[in-house]
KOLGUMI-934065 format. One line per 3 residues: number of its first residue (from 1); their letters; for each residue x, y, z of C-alpha. Coordinates in nm, 2 decimals, padded with zeros to 4 digits. Each point is the difference from the previous one (the first is absolute). Layout:
residues N
NUM	a	X:Y:Z; ...
end
This chain:
residues 673
1	mik	-04.77:00.80:-04.40; 00.23:00.32:-00.10; 00.34:-00.06:-00.22
4	rkr	00.29:00.17:00.15; 00.22:00.18:-00.22; 00.34:-00.12:-00.08
7	clr	00.20:00.25:00.21; 00.20:00.18:-00.22; 00.34:00.01:00.19
10	nnk	00.09:-00.35:-00.02; 00.07:00.06:-00.33; 00.22:00.28:00.08
13	qcq	00.21:-00.20:00.31; 00.20:-00.13:-00.27; 00.01:-00.36:00.17
16	fla	00.24:-00.15:-00.23; 00.27:00.23:00.04; -00.05:00.05:00.38
19	shy	00.00:-00.42:00.07; 00.30:-00.01:-00.26; 00.19:00.22:00.27
22	aal	-00.15:-00.14:00.28; 00.14:-00.31:-00.12; 00.34:00.15:-00.02
25	lvn	-00.04:00.13:00.35; -00.09:-00.25:00.19; 00.27:-00.26:-00.15
28	eaw	00.28:00.26:00.07; -00.11:00.04:00.38; -00.07:-00.40:-00.02
31	qkd	-00.19:00.07:00.39; -00.14:-00.37:00.03; -00.24:00.16:00.27
34	fsl	-00.15:00.26:-00.26; -00.38:-00.03:-00.07; -00.26:00.19:-00.18
37	sgt	-00.41:00.04:00.04; -00.22:-00.17:-00.18; -00.13:00.39:-00.08
40	tlr	00.37:00.13:-00.10; 00.10:-00.29:-00.21; -00.33:00.08:-00.19
43	ilt	00.05:00.35:-00.05; 00.41:-00.05:-00.07; -00.09:-00.31:-00.28
46	gqd	-00.37:00.05:-00.12; -00.02:-00.32:00.10; -00.26:-00.21:00.22
49	asv	00.09:-00.02:00.34; -00.20:-00.07:00.34; -00.03:00.29:00.16
52	hqr	-00.02:-00.25:00.33; 00.36:-00.14:-00.06; 00.31:00.15:00.04
55	yqw	00.25:-00.15:-00.28; 00.37:-00.14:00.12; 00.32:00.07:-00.19
58	ndi	-00.01:-00.33:-00.21; -00.35:00.13:-00.10; 00.08:00.36:-00.09
61	tal	00.30:-00.14:-00.21; -00.20:-00.26:-00.22; -00.27:00.25:-00.09
64	lpa	00.31:00.28:-00.08; -00.05:00.20:-00.27; -00.31:-00.01:-00.11
67	kds	-00.16:-00.04:-00.36; -00.01:00.29:-00.23; -00.39:00.09:00.01
70	npv	00.01:00.36:-00.10; 00.34:00.03:-00.22; -00.14:00.30:-00.10
73	vse	00.08:00.16:00.36; 00.31:-00.15:00.00; 00.06:00.13:-00.35
76	tvq	-00.09:00.38:00.11; 00.25:-00.05:00.30; 00.28:-00.07:-00.18
79	hna	-00.03:00.25:-00.26; -00.08:00.27:00.19; 00.29:-00.12:00.18
82	afl	00.25:00.02:-00.27; -00.16:00.35:-00.09; 00.05:00.15:00.36
85	srt	00.37:-00.11:-00.01; 00.05:00.15:-00.37; -00.15:00.33:00.12
88	fel	00.20:00.05:00.30; 00.30:-00.11:-00.18; 00.06:-00.25:00.32
91	pkh	00.31:-00.21:00.05; -00.02:-00.39:-00.11; -00.20:-00.21:00.17
94	aek	-00.22:00.27:00.14; -00.27:-00.09:-00.25; -00.08:-00.39:00.20
97	mle	00.05:00.19:00.31; -00.33:00.22:-00.12; -00.17:-00.29:-00.12
100	fmi	00.02:-00.15:00.37; -00.11:00.31:00.16; -00.31:00.02:-00.22
103	vls	-00.11:-00.37:00.06; 00.13:00.05:00.41; -00.22:00.35:-00.02
106	snd	-00.35:-00.17:-00.18; 00.01:-00.35:00.19; -00.11:-00.02:00.35
109	glq	00.15:-00.34:00.04; 00.32:00.05:-00.10; 00.04:00.34:00.23
112	hvm	-00.15:-00.30:00.27; 00.31:-00.22:-00.10; 00.27:00.25:00.00
115	qql	-00.10:00.19:00.32; 00.02:-00.36:00.15; 00.34:-00.15:-00.18
118	sda	00.11:00.34:00.14; -00.03:00.00:00.33; 00.16:-00.28:00.12
121	dpm	00.26:00.07:-00.36; 00.01:00.36:-00.07; 00.31:-00.07:-00.25
124	vle	-00.22:-00.26:-00.22; -00.12:00.26:-00.27; 00.29:00.14:-00.05
127	rtl	00.19:-00.39:-00.02; -00.26:-00.07:-00.22; -00.02:00.22:-00.26
130	cah	00.37:00.01:-00.01; 00.04:-00.34:-00.06; -00.29:00.02:-00.25
133	yni	00.15:00.25:-00.23; 00.33:-00.07:00.09; 00.14:00.33:00.16
136	tqd	00.15:00.12:00.28; -00.09:00.18:00.31; 00.08:00.32:-00.10
139	dfn	-00.13:00.00:-00.32; -00.34:-00.07:00.18; 00.06:00.21:00.22
142	nil	00.06:00.32:-00.27; -00.32:-00.13:-00.17; -00.17:00.00:00.35
145	ktl	00.13:00.36:00.00; -00.10:00.14:-00.34; -00.35:-00.13:00.00
148	tdf	-00.08:00.19:00.30; 00.16:00.34:-00.09; -00.23:-00.07:-00.30
151	qli	-00.31:-00.04:00.23; -00.07:-00.34:-00.16; 00.00:-00.18:00.28
154	cas	-00.06:00.13:00.39; 00.16:-00.12:00.25; -00.04:00.09:00.41
157	sty	00.35:-00.15:00.04; 00.25:-00.13:-00.24; 00.07:-00.22:00.22
160	hlg	-00.28:-00.19:00.03; -00.09:-00.15:-00.33; -00.31:-00.13:00.09
163	llr	-00.13:00.34:-00.05; 00.09:00.09:-00.32; -00.27:00.03:-00.25
166	lsg	-00.15:00.27:-00.31; -00.24:00.25:00.11; -00.37:-00.15:00.00
169	rla	-00.07:00.25:-00.32; 00.29:-00.10:-00.18; -00.05:-00.37:00.09
172	ntl	-00.32:00.00:-00.17; 00.07:00.20:-00.31; 00.30:-00.29:-00.05
175	ttr	-00.21:-00.31:00.03; -00.32:00.13:-00.22; 00.16:00.16:-00.29
178	kln	00.35:00.04:-00.21; 00.10:00.31:00.01; 00.25:00.12:-00.34
181	epa	00.06:00.35:00.02; 00.11:00.21:00.35; -00.24:00.26:00.00
184	ell	-00.22:-00.30:00.13; 00.11:00.00:00.32; -00.04:00.34:00.06
187	sev	-00.35:00.00:00.16; 00.17:-00.28:00.26; 00.22:00.26:00.15
190	tvq	-00.11:00.35:-00.09; -00.33:00.21:00.03; -00.04:00.23:-00.32
193	spa	-00.05:00.36:00.17; -00.37:00.17:00.00; -00.02:00.30:-00.31
196	aqf	00.16:00.34:00.09; -00.33:00.24:00.09; 00.31:00.32:-00.04
199	tlk	00.18:00.16:-00.27; 00.36:00.11:00.09; -00.12:00.39:00.00
202	qfe	-00.20:-00.09:00.31; 00.28:-00.05:00.18; 00.14:00.36:00.03
205	hvd	00.18:-00.04:00.35; 00.21:-00.22:-00.15; 00.28:00.01:-00.32
208	aqm	-00.20:-00.30:-00.21; 00.08:00.12:-00.34; 00.36:-00.08:00.13
211	lqr	-00.06:-00.30:00.15; -00.23:-00.10:-00.33; 00.31:00.10:-00.26
214	yla	00.27:-00.18:00.22; -00.25:-00.33:-00.02; -00.08:-00.03:-00.35
217	aat	00.36:00.09:-00.10; 00.14:-00.28:00.23; -00.22:-00.20:-00.16
220	kqq	-00.01:00.04:-00.34; 00.42:-00.05:00.09; -00.06:-00.32:00.14
223	lkg	00.22:00.11:00.26; 00.07:-00.21:00.28; -00.07:00.07:00.40
226	ini	-00.26:00.26:-00.01; -00.12:00.03:00.34; -00.22:00.30:00.09
229	lly	-00.09:00.05:00.40; -00.29:00.24:00.06; -00.11:00.06:00.39
232	gep	-00.15:00.25:00.20; -00.30:-00.02:00.29; -00.34:-00.22:-00.11
235	gtg	-00.25:00.14:-00.23; 00.28:00.21:-00.18; -00.10:-00.18:-00.37
238	kte	00.30:-00.23:-00.03; -00.17:-00.31:-00.17; -00.24:00.27:-00.15
241	lar	00.33:00.16:-00.16; 00.17:-00.35:-00.06; -00.29:-00.11:-00.24
244	tla	-00.04:00.32:-00.16; 00.39:-00.02:-00.10; -00.06:-00.32:-00.13
247	ksi	-00.29:00.05:-00.21; 00.19:00.32:-00.14; 00.26:-00.19:-00.14
250	nrq	-00.28:-00.30:-00.09; 00.11:-00.26:00.19; -00.16:-00.25:00.24
253	lle	00.09:00.02:00.36; 00.00:-00.37:00.20; -00.01:00.07:00.39
256	vrs	00.23:-00.21:00.15; -00.16:-00.16:00.28; 00.07:-00.29:00.24
259	vhv	-00.35:-00.15:00.05; -00.31:-00.06:-00.22; -00.33:00.10:00.03
262	eeg	-00.24:-00.18:-00.14; -00.40:-00.03:00.08; 00.10:00.17:00.33
265	rll	00.27:-00.24:00.11; 00.27:00.02:00.03; 00.27:-00.25:-00.20
268	ddi	00.36:-00.11:00.09; 00.04:00.15:00.33; 00.01:-00.26:00.20
271	gtg	00.32:-00.28:-00.02; 00.15:00.19:-00.27; 00.30:00.22:00.15
274	spt	00.04:00.35:00.11; -00.19:00.24:-00.19; 00.34:00.19:-00.09
277	rrr	00.12:-00.35:-00.18; -00.30:-00.02:-00.15; -00.02:00.36:-00.14
280	lgy	00.40:-00.02:-00.10; -00.10:-00.37:-00.14; -00.24:00.18:-00.23
283	mnm	00.23:00.28:-00.13; 00.26:-00.26:-00.14; -00.28:-00.15:-00.14
286	lqs	-00.10:00.26:-00.17; 00.31:00.16:-00.12; 00.08:-00.37:-00.13
289	llk	-00.39:00.02:-00.22; 00.02:00.36:-00.10; 00.38:00.07:-00.05
292	hsh	-00.06:-00.01:-00.38; -00.41:00.16:00.04; 00.05:00.38:-00.06
295	stv	-00.39:00.10:00.12; 00.03:-00.09:00.35; 00.07:00.27:00.36
298	llv	-00.02:-00.21:00.35; -00.10:00.16:00.29; 00.15:-00.08:00.30
301	dec	-00.27:00.14:00.28; 00.11:00.04:00.38; 00.32:-00.10:-00.05
304	egl	00.11:00.09:00.34; -00.07:-00.32:00.15; 00.18:-00.14:-00.26
307	fdd	00.33:00.20:00.07; -00.03:-00.11:00.31; -00.05:-00.37:00.02
310	ist	00.28:-00.01:-00.31; 00.31:-00.12:00.22; -00.19:-00.34:00.10
313	vyt	-00.06:-00.08:-00.38; 00.27:00.18:-00.19; 00.35:00.12:00.04
316	kea	00.04:00.36:-00.02; 00.22:-00.05:-00.33; -00.21:-00.22:-00.17
319	fvr	-00.31:00.19:00.06; 00.22:00.33:-00.10; 00.07:-00.19:-00.36
322	lle	-00.41:-00.05:-00.01; -00.03:00.39:-00.01; 00.28:00.06:-00.19
325	sna	-00.09:-00.27:-00.32; -00.34:00.00:-00.01; -00.14:-00.03:-00.35
328	vpa	-00.36:00.14:00.06; -00.03:00.27:00.14; -00.14:00.06:00.39
331	iwi	-00.18:00.24:00.18; 00.02:-00.04:00.34; -00.20:00.18:00.26
334	tnh	00.03:00.09:00.36; -00.14:00.19:00.32; 00.28:-00.03:00.18
337	vel	00.32:00.09:-00.21; 00.17:00.05:00.35; -00.02:-00.43:00.04
340	leq	00.22:-00.02:-00.28; 00.38:-00.03:00.03; 00.19:00.30:-00.17
343	syv	00.18:-00.27:-00.23; -00.30:-00.15:-00.14; -00.13:00.38:-00.08
346	rrf	00.27:00.06:-00.16; -00.03:-00.31:-00.24; -00.30:00.17:-00.14
349	klv	00.00:00.19:-00.31; -00.24:00.28:00.08; -00.13:00.07:00.35
352	mel	-00.28:00.23:00.03; -00.24:00.09:00.31; -00.36:00.12:-00.08
355	pvp	-00.06:00.23:00.27; -00.34:00.06:00.13; -00.25:00.14:-00.29
358	deh	-00.20:00.37:00.01; -00.40:-00.07:00.03; -00.04:00.05:-00.38
361	fyy	00.21:-00.34:-00.04; -00.22:-00.14:00.26; -00.31:00.10:-00.16
364	rmn	00.05:-00.08:-00.34; 00.12:-00.38:00.14; -00.30:-00.01:00.25
367	kpi	-00.26:00.15:-00.27; -00.08:-00.33:-00.23; -00.05:-00.16:00.34
370	lsp	-00.26:00.20:00.13; -00.16:00.18:-00.24; -00.24:-00.28:-00.05
373	lnv	-00.13:00.02:00.36; -00.16:00.37:-00.16; 00.21:00.18:00.32
376	ske	00.07:00.34:-00.04; 00.30:00.14:-00.16; -00.01:00.18:00.38
379	fml	00.06:-00.37:00.16; 00.27:-00.12:-00.26; 00.22:00.35:00.05
382	qla	-00.03:-00.03:00.36; 00.14:-00.38:-00.04; 00.24:00.13:-00.16
385	gsl	00.12:00.24:00.24; 00.08:-00.26:00.21; 00.27:-00.10:-00.07
388	qvs	00.06:-00.30:00.23; -00.28:-00.16:-00.16; 00.16:-00.23:-00.24
391	pav	-00.24:-00.02:-00.33; -00.01:-00.42:00.12; -00.19:00.07:00.31
394	ian	-00.21:00.16:-00.19; -00.02:-00.20:-00.22; -00.13:-00.21:00.22
397	aah	-00.21:00.18:00.18; -00.19:00.11:-00.34; -00.02:-00.38:-00.09
400	iar	-00.21:-00.08:00.29; -00.23:00.29:-00.07; -00.06:-00.18:-00.34
403	tle	-00.07:-00.30:00.18; -00.27:00.17:00.19; -00.09:00.18:-00.30
406	lqg	00.02:00.35:00.17; -00.01:00.27:-00.21; 00.08:00.39:00.10
409	eea	00.00:00.12:00.32; -00.07:-00.35:00.16; 00.31:-00.13:-00.18
412	evl	00.17:00.38:00.16; -00.09:-00.13:00.34; 00.13:-00.37:-00.03
415	ids	00.31:00.07:-00.21; 00.08:00.24:00.32; -00.06:-00.27:00.28
418	via	00.14:-00.33:-00.20; 00.31:00.30:-00.05; 00.05:00.11:00.38
421	stq	00.02:-00.34:00.13; 00.25:-00.09:-00.27; 00.19:00.28:00.11
424	qas	-00.03:-00.07:00.39; 00.13:-00.32:-00.04; 00.29:00.08:-00.22
427	gke	00.11:00.28:00.23; -00.12:00.28:-00.21; -00.16:00.24:00.04
430	vss	-00.28:00.14:-00.22; 00.00:00.35:00.03; -00.08:00.36:-00.25
433	try	00.33:00.14:-00.20; -00.20:00.35:00.06; 00.04:00.14:00.38
436	qgd	-00.33:00.13:00.11; -00.02:00.25:00.30; -00.32:00.00:00.20
439	iaf	-00.02:00.38:-00.09; 00.15:00.18:-00.28; 00.40:00.12:00.01
442	npa	-00.02:00.37:00.02; 00.31:00.12:00.00; -00.06:00.32:00.17
445	lfn	-00.05:-00.24:00.30; 00.36:-00.10:00.00; 00.26:00.13:00.20
448	lkg	00.31:00.01:00.07; 00.24:00.12:00.33; 00.28:00.20:-00.19
451	qea	00.02:00.33:-00.13; 00.05:-00.07:-00.35; -00.21:-00.28:-00.04
454	nat	-00.22:00.18:-00.28; 00.32:00.01:-00.20; 00.12:-00.33:00.11
457	lad	-00.37:-00.17:-00.14; 00.07:00.19:-00.33; 00.36:-00.15:-00.03
460	ief	-00.10:-00.33:00.04; -00.33:00.05:-00.23; 00.24:00.12:-00.27
463	avs	00.22:-00.30:00.06; -00.31:-00.28:-00.07; -00.06:00.24:-00.31
466	egl	00.35:-00.03:-00.15; -00.01:-00.40:00.10; 00.28:00.06:00.19
469	pvr	00.09:-00.31:00.30; -00.11:00.23:00.27; 00.00:-00.14:00.34
472	vll	-00.22:00.19:00.29; -00.05:-00.14:00.35; -00.32:00.09:00.15
475	tgp	-00.04:-00.02:00.42; -00.25:00.13:00.24; -00.36:-00.14:00.15
478	pgt	-00.24:-00.24:-00.15; -00.25:00.20:-00.21; 00.17:00.30:-00.10
481	gkt	00.04:-00.10:-00.38; 00.36:-00.19:-00.01; -00.16:-00.28:-00.24
484	awp	-00.28:00.19:-00.21; 00.21:00.30:-00.08; 00.22:-00.24:-00.23
487	hyl	-00.30:-00.19:-00.11; -00.11:00.40:-00.13; 00.32:00.11:-00.15
490	aec	00.07:-00.30:-00.23; -00.37:00.07:-00.11; 00.07:00.31:-00.09
493	mgl	00.29:-00.09:-00.15; -00.18:-00.25:-00.18; 00.24:-00.29:00.19
496	dvl	-00.11:-00.33:00.11; 00.09:-00.11:00.31; 00.14:-00.34:00.17
499	hvk	-00.14:00.05:00.37; 00.22:-00.29:00.17; -00.09:-00.12:00.33
502	ssd	00.19:-00.16:00.24; -00.22:-00.31:-00.05; 00.14:00.04:-00.38
505	vls	00.35:-00.07:00.13; 00.02:-00.21:00.31; 00.06:-00.33:-00.03
508	kyv	00.07:-00.33:00.23; 00.22:-00.15:-00.25; 00.35:00.14:00.08
511	gds	00.13:00.22:-00.30; -00.35:00.02:-00.13; -00.09:00.35:00.11
514	eqk	00.31:00.12:-00.14; -00.07:-00.15:-00.38; -00.34:00.15:00.02
517	laa	00.09:00.33:00.10; 00.21:00.04:-00.26; -00.24:-00.19:-00.28
520	lfr	-00.21:00.29:00.12; 00.25:00.29:-00.03; 00.07:-00.16:-00.41
523	saq	-00.35:-00.02:-00.03; -00.05:00.36:00.04; 00.31:00.08:-00.20
526	qsq	-00.13:-00.17:-00.30; -00.35:00.12:00.01; 00.11:00.37:00.10
529	qli	-00.21:00.00:00.34; 00.01:00.18:00.31; 00.12:-00.16:00.29
532	lld	-00.16:00.01:00.30; 00.13:-00.16:00.32; -00.26:-00.01:00.28
535	evd	00.05:-00.05:00.34; 00.41:00.01:-00.06; 00.08:-00.04:00.33
538	sil	-00.09:-00.39:00.03; 00.25:-00.06:-00.32; 00.28:00.25:00.11
541	skr	00.02:00.00:00.37; 00.34:00.00:00.18; 00.18:-00.25:-00.10
544	esa	00.17:00.02:00.37; -00.32:-00.13:00.14; -00.05:-00.29:-00.25
547	nav	-00.02:-00.37:00.09; 00.10:-00.16:-00.25; 00.23:00.02:-00.33
550	hev	-00.21:-00.02:-00.29; -00.20:00.33:00.19; 00.31:00.21:-00.05
553	qlv	00.03:-00.15:-00.37; -00.32:00.14:-00.04; 00.14:00.38:00.15
556	nel	00.24:-00.04:-00.23; -00.17:-00.09:-00.30; -00.23:00.29:00.00
559	lsq	00.25:00.23:00.12; 00.19:-00.11:-00.34; -00.32:-00.03:-00.22
562	lec	-00.09:00.39:00.11; 00.40:00.10:-00.11; -00.03:-00.13:-00.35
565	cqv	-00.41:00.00:-00.10; -00.06:00.25:-00.29; -00.38:00.09:00.11
568	pvf	-00.10:00.20:00.25; -00.08:-00.16:00.30; -00.19:00.17:00.33
571	aat	00.02:-00.20:00.35; -00.22:00.07:00.29; 00.02:-00.11:00.34
574	nhl	-00.19:00.12:00.32; 00.31:-00.13:00.24; 00.34:00.22:-00.12
577	tal	00.19:-00.13:00.28; -00.06:-00.37:-00.08; 00.18:00.07:-00.34
580	dsa	00.38:-00.11:-00.07; 00.26:00.27:00.04; 00.10:-00.05:-00.38
583	vmr	-00.31:00.11:-00.10; 00.02:00.36:00.02; 00.26:00.05:-00.25
586	rfd	-00.19:-00.22:-00.30; -00.26:00.26:00.01; 00.00:00.35:-00.19
589	fkl	-00.28:00.14:00.22; -00.15:-00.06:00.31; -00.30:00.09:00.08
592	ecd	-00.20:00.07:00.30; -00.36:-00.01:00.01; -00.22:00.21:00.26
595	ylt	-00.32:00.04:00.16; -00.27:00.23:-00.17; -00.07:00.39:00.06
598	qqq	-00.31:00.09:00.14; -00.07:00.14:-00.30; 00.01:-00.31:-00.17
601	kel	-00.17:-00.17:00.28; -00.29:00.22:-00.05; 00.01:-00.06:-00.38
604	lyr	00.02:-00.36:00.01; -00.26:00.00:00.31; -00.25:00.22:-00.24
607	qtl	00.08:-00.25:-00.33; -00.04:-00.31:00.20; -00.31:00.06:00.15
610	qlr	-00.12:00.22:-00.28; -00.08:00.32:00.21; 00.04:00.32:-00.11
613	klt	00.10:00.17:00.29; 00.13:-00.14:00.36; -00.17:00.12:00.35
616	vde	00.22:00.18:00.21; 00.01:-00.28:00.29; 00.11:-00.24:-00.33
619	qsa	00.30:00.26:-00.06; 00.08:00.03:00.34; 00.04:-00.40:00.03
622	lak	00.19:-00.05:-00.30; 00.23:00.27:00.10; 00.08:-00.21:00.33
625	lay	00.11:-00.28:-00.19; 00.34:00.04:-00.14; 00.07:-00.38:-00.10
628	ltp	-00.29:-00.06:-00.25; 00.11:-00.12:-00.42; -00.19:-00.05:-00.32
631	gdf	-00.01:-00.41:00.12; -00.27:00.13:00.26; -00.18:00.19:-00.21
634	ail	00.01:-00.36:-00.19; -00.14:-00.19:00.35; -00.34:00.26:-00.01
637	arr	-00.02:00.01:-00.40; -00.09:-00.43:00.05; -00.16:00.03:00.31
640	mmf	-00.20:00.23:-00.21; -00.02:-00.28:-00.24; -00.08:-00.27:00.21
643	qpn	-00.29:00.22:00.15; -00.14:00.19:-00.26; -00.36:00.13:00.19
646	hnh	00.20:00.09:00.34; 00.08:00.35:00.11; 00.38:-00.02:-00.07
649	ran	00.03:00.37:00.15; -00.08:-00.07:00.33; 00.27:-00.25:00.04
652	ava	00.24:00.15:-00.18; 00.18:00.20:00.19; 00.02:-00.28:00.26
655	lls	00.11:-00.29:-00.25; 00.30:00.30:-00.10; 00.11:00.07:00.35
658	aen	00.06:-00.37:00.05; 00.19:-00.09:-00.25; 00.21:00.30:00.06
661	nrk	00.04:-00.05:00.35; 00.16:-00.35:-00.08; 00.31:00.17:-00.19
664	qvq	00.05:00.22:00.34; 00.34:-00.07:00.17; -00.07:-00.15:00.34
667	rpi	00.19:00.20:00.26; 00.12:-00.21:00.29; -00.16:-00.02:00.33
670	gfi	00.15:00.12:00.31; 00.41:-00.01:00.04; 00.01:-00.29:-00.29
673	r	00.21:00.13:-00.30
end
């Protein structure tokens, strides 16, 4: 027969203290019909009781309180209650209140007694403790509020006192070992942030040196109210910058979270109040624990939810006082600064945006993740160029490749697939930052209407080469080079292109489109990129035909951005008449692209089909096709790529003729006008 080991939890359930408080509650409630099961009585007192019997009030009062069979646990609880009271400089009598809360949180039997009595008499706990410790109701409520503010106790509702208790992790610690130093509590409410992977020099897209100097000086002078707000798009390096800042001034970085994860399990997440209350309570606790320590910086990540929910936990005045008086410097991080009230933003000593970095930053960030997989440098550069893909997404994809033990090209294929799936689910399109036409752009085939076209092109090229904020509107039929020419021009000038499509801007959320558009312009100016607004008619449509206010607001935002932008902006459209009437005066040059000339058609025909000379029939056929563009020859080139063994010369004229006819203006039939 196997002898069962004694459950260690019985040693931690504080039966002596639990039965002592149960006796106080039962006698105060004086509920003659009160009864407990034998199982509950066993857990409460540690004494033998029949699990098949229900004990009545007289039997219960005779058994309470139980003898102290484990005085070490009782001494530990009383010691820690006194320690917490001293550490947090709590009001008088808070020590005994804490002792009760520790016991209540550790003994399921006392919790059952408390719940059962509170259901019949909600004020029984308040009445019992006030009478036993000779305190007033106001004292009781003040102590309760103080304990809740420090997150020493959690409550779904302060009016249902039966739900009051300590967090599970904290209660376990307070019943198992005596605490003597504030630092011993840190592991219960914080998480040590992972080590920094970068240096400040790598954050070239922000003034990291100024941040470091300020934080170092503030901590050295032991200034209060030091709060730094970092905001920006996901994946811009905000958390890594916070870790690097802490490392650069030789401070540990502690993350303030509302939940703990241990061995894959969420802890303290159910029945302990709102996440906002917990995080703010932990902030209060840490300020008290670390106020005499000068080796720590706090990190509050994803803080927008906290600010959004603040009114349900604290008054605005109380939270502002927290921001103005915290002894431990804190770095707050958000992806959505627009959700923060301006009155809160003003309270931060320093507010800094982290813009979307260039591909060199992303390359350095991704290299340690991807190098062990032996992927090519070209692949890493390609991912770095996809600025919409955050390093976190790449790290997840790399993790899957490592788990499957893939290397080289196999790893590249898998990573591409995983990233594409994640981005699609996130509503983000993964596209190359480099424009690639089906045929190479040839400026000799770029036609503009107007006698001074060549002079106009020269003026635009000069403006771009000098970095002037020139604004150019390109109109005309599809395939004439409206998109290809700005890319070609930027490449010649050594500039990167921010190619903006309607899908990059339009959002289903009201107000989000304007914010995304402003962020794109801001990013382009910070990175000194040439902006190309492709199919701009989808964004700059006539305001008088708008169906909703937010559509008008988007047009207004774009017009405003055009006026203020300090980098070259090109906009392309096939539908000039659909544009808002205010657009024309916002552009310095309006270029109308035209179809190919006969000479250009013959040149492209020879180049595409790799011919030395055209037949007379081919020349005659091309002369009849007045609406051909380089885009039509790109279609022919793609057809040849898909059918390499086919005689494409035999069908080339027919294919081009079909494309030409689609663009002809249809004449009205009969008398219809």
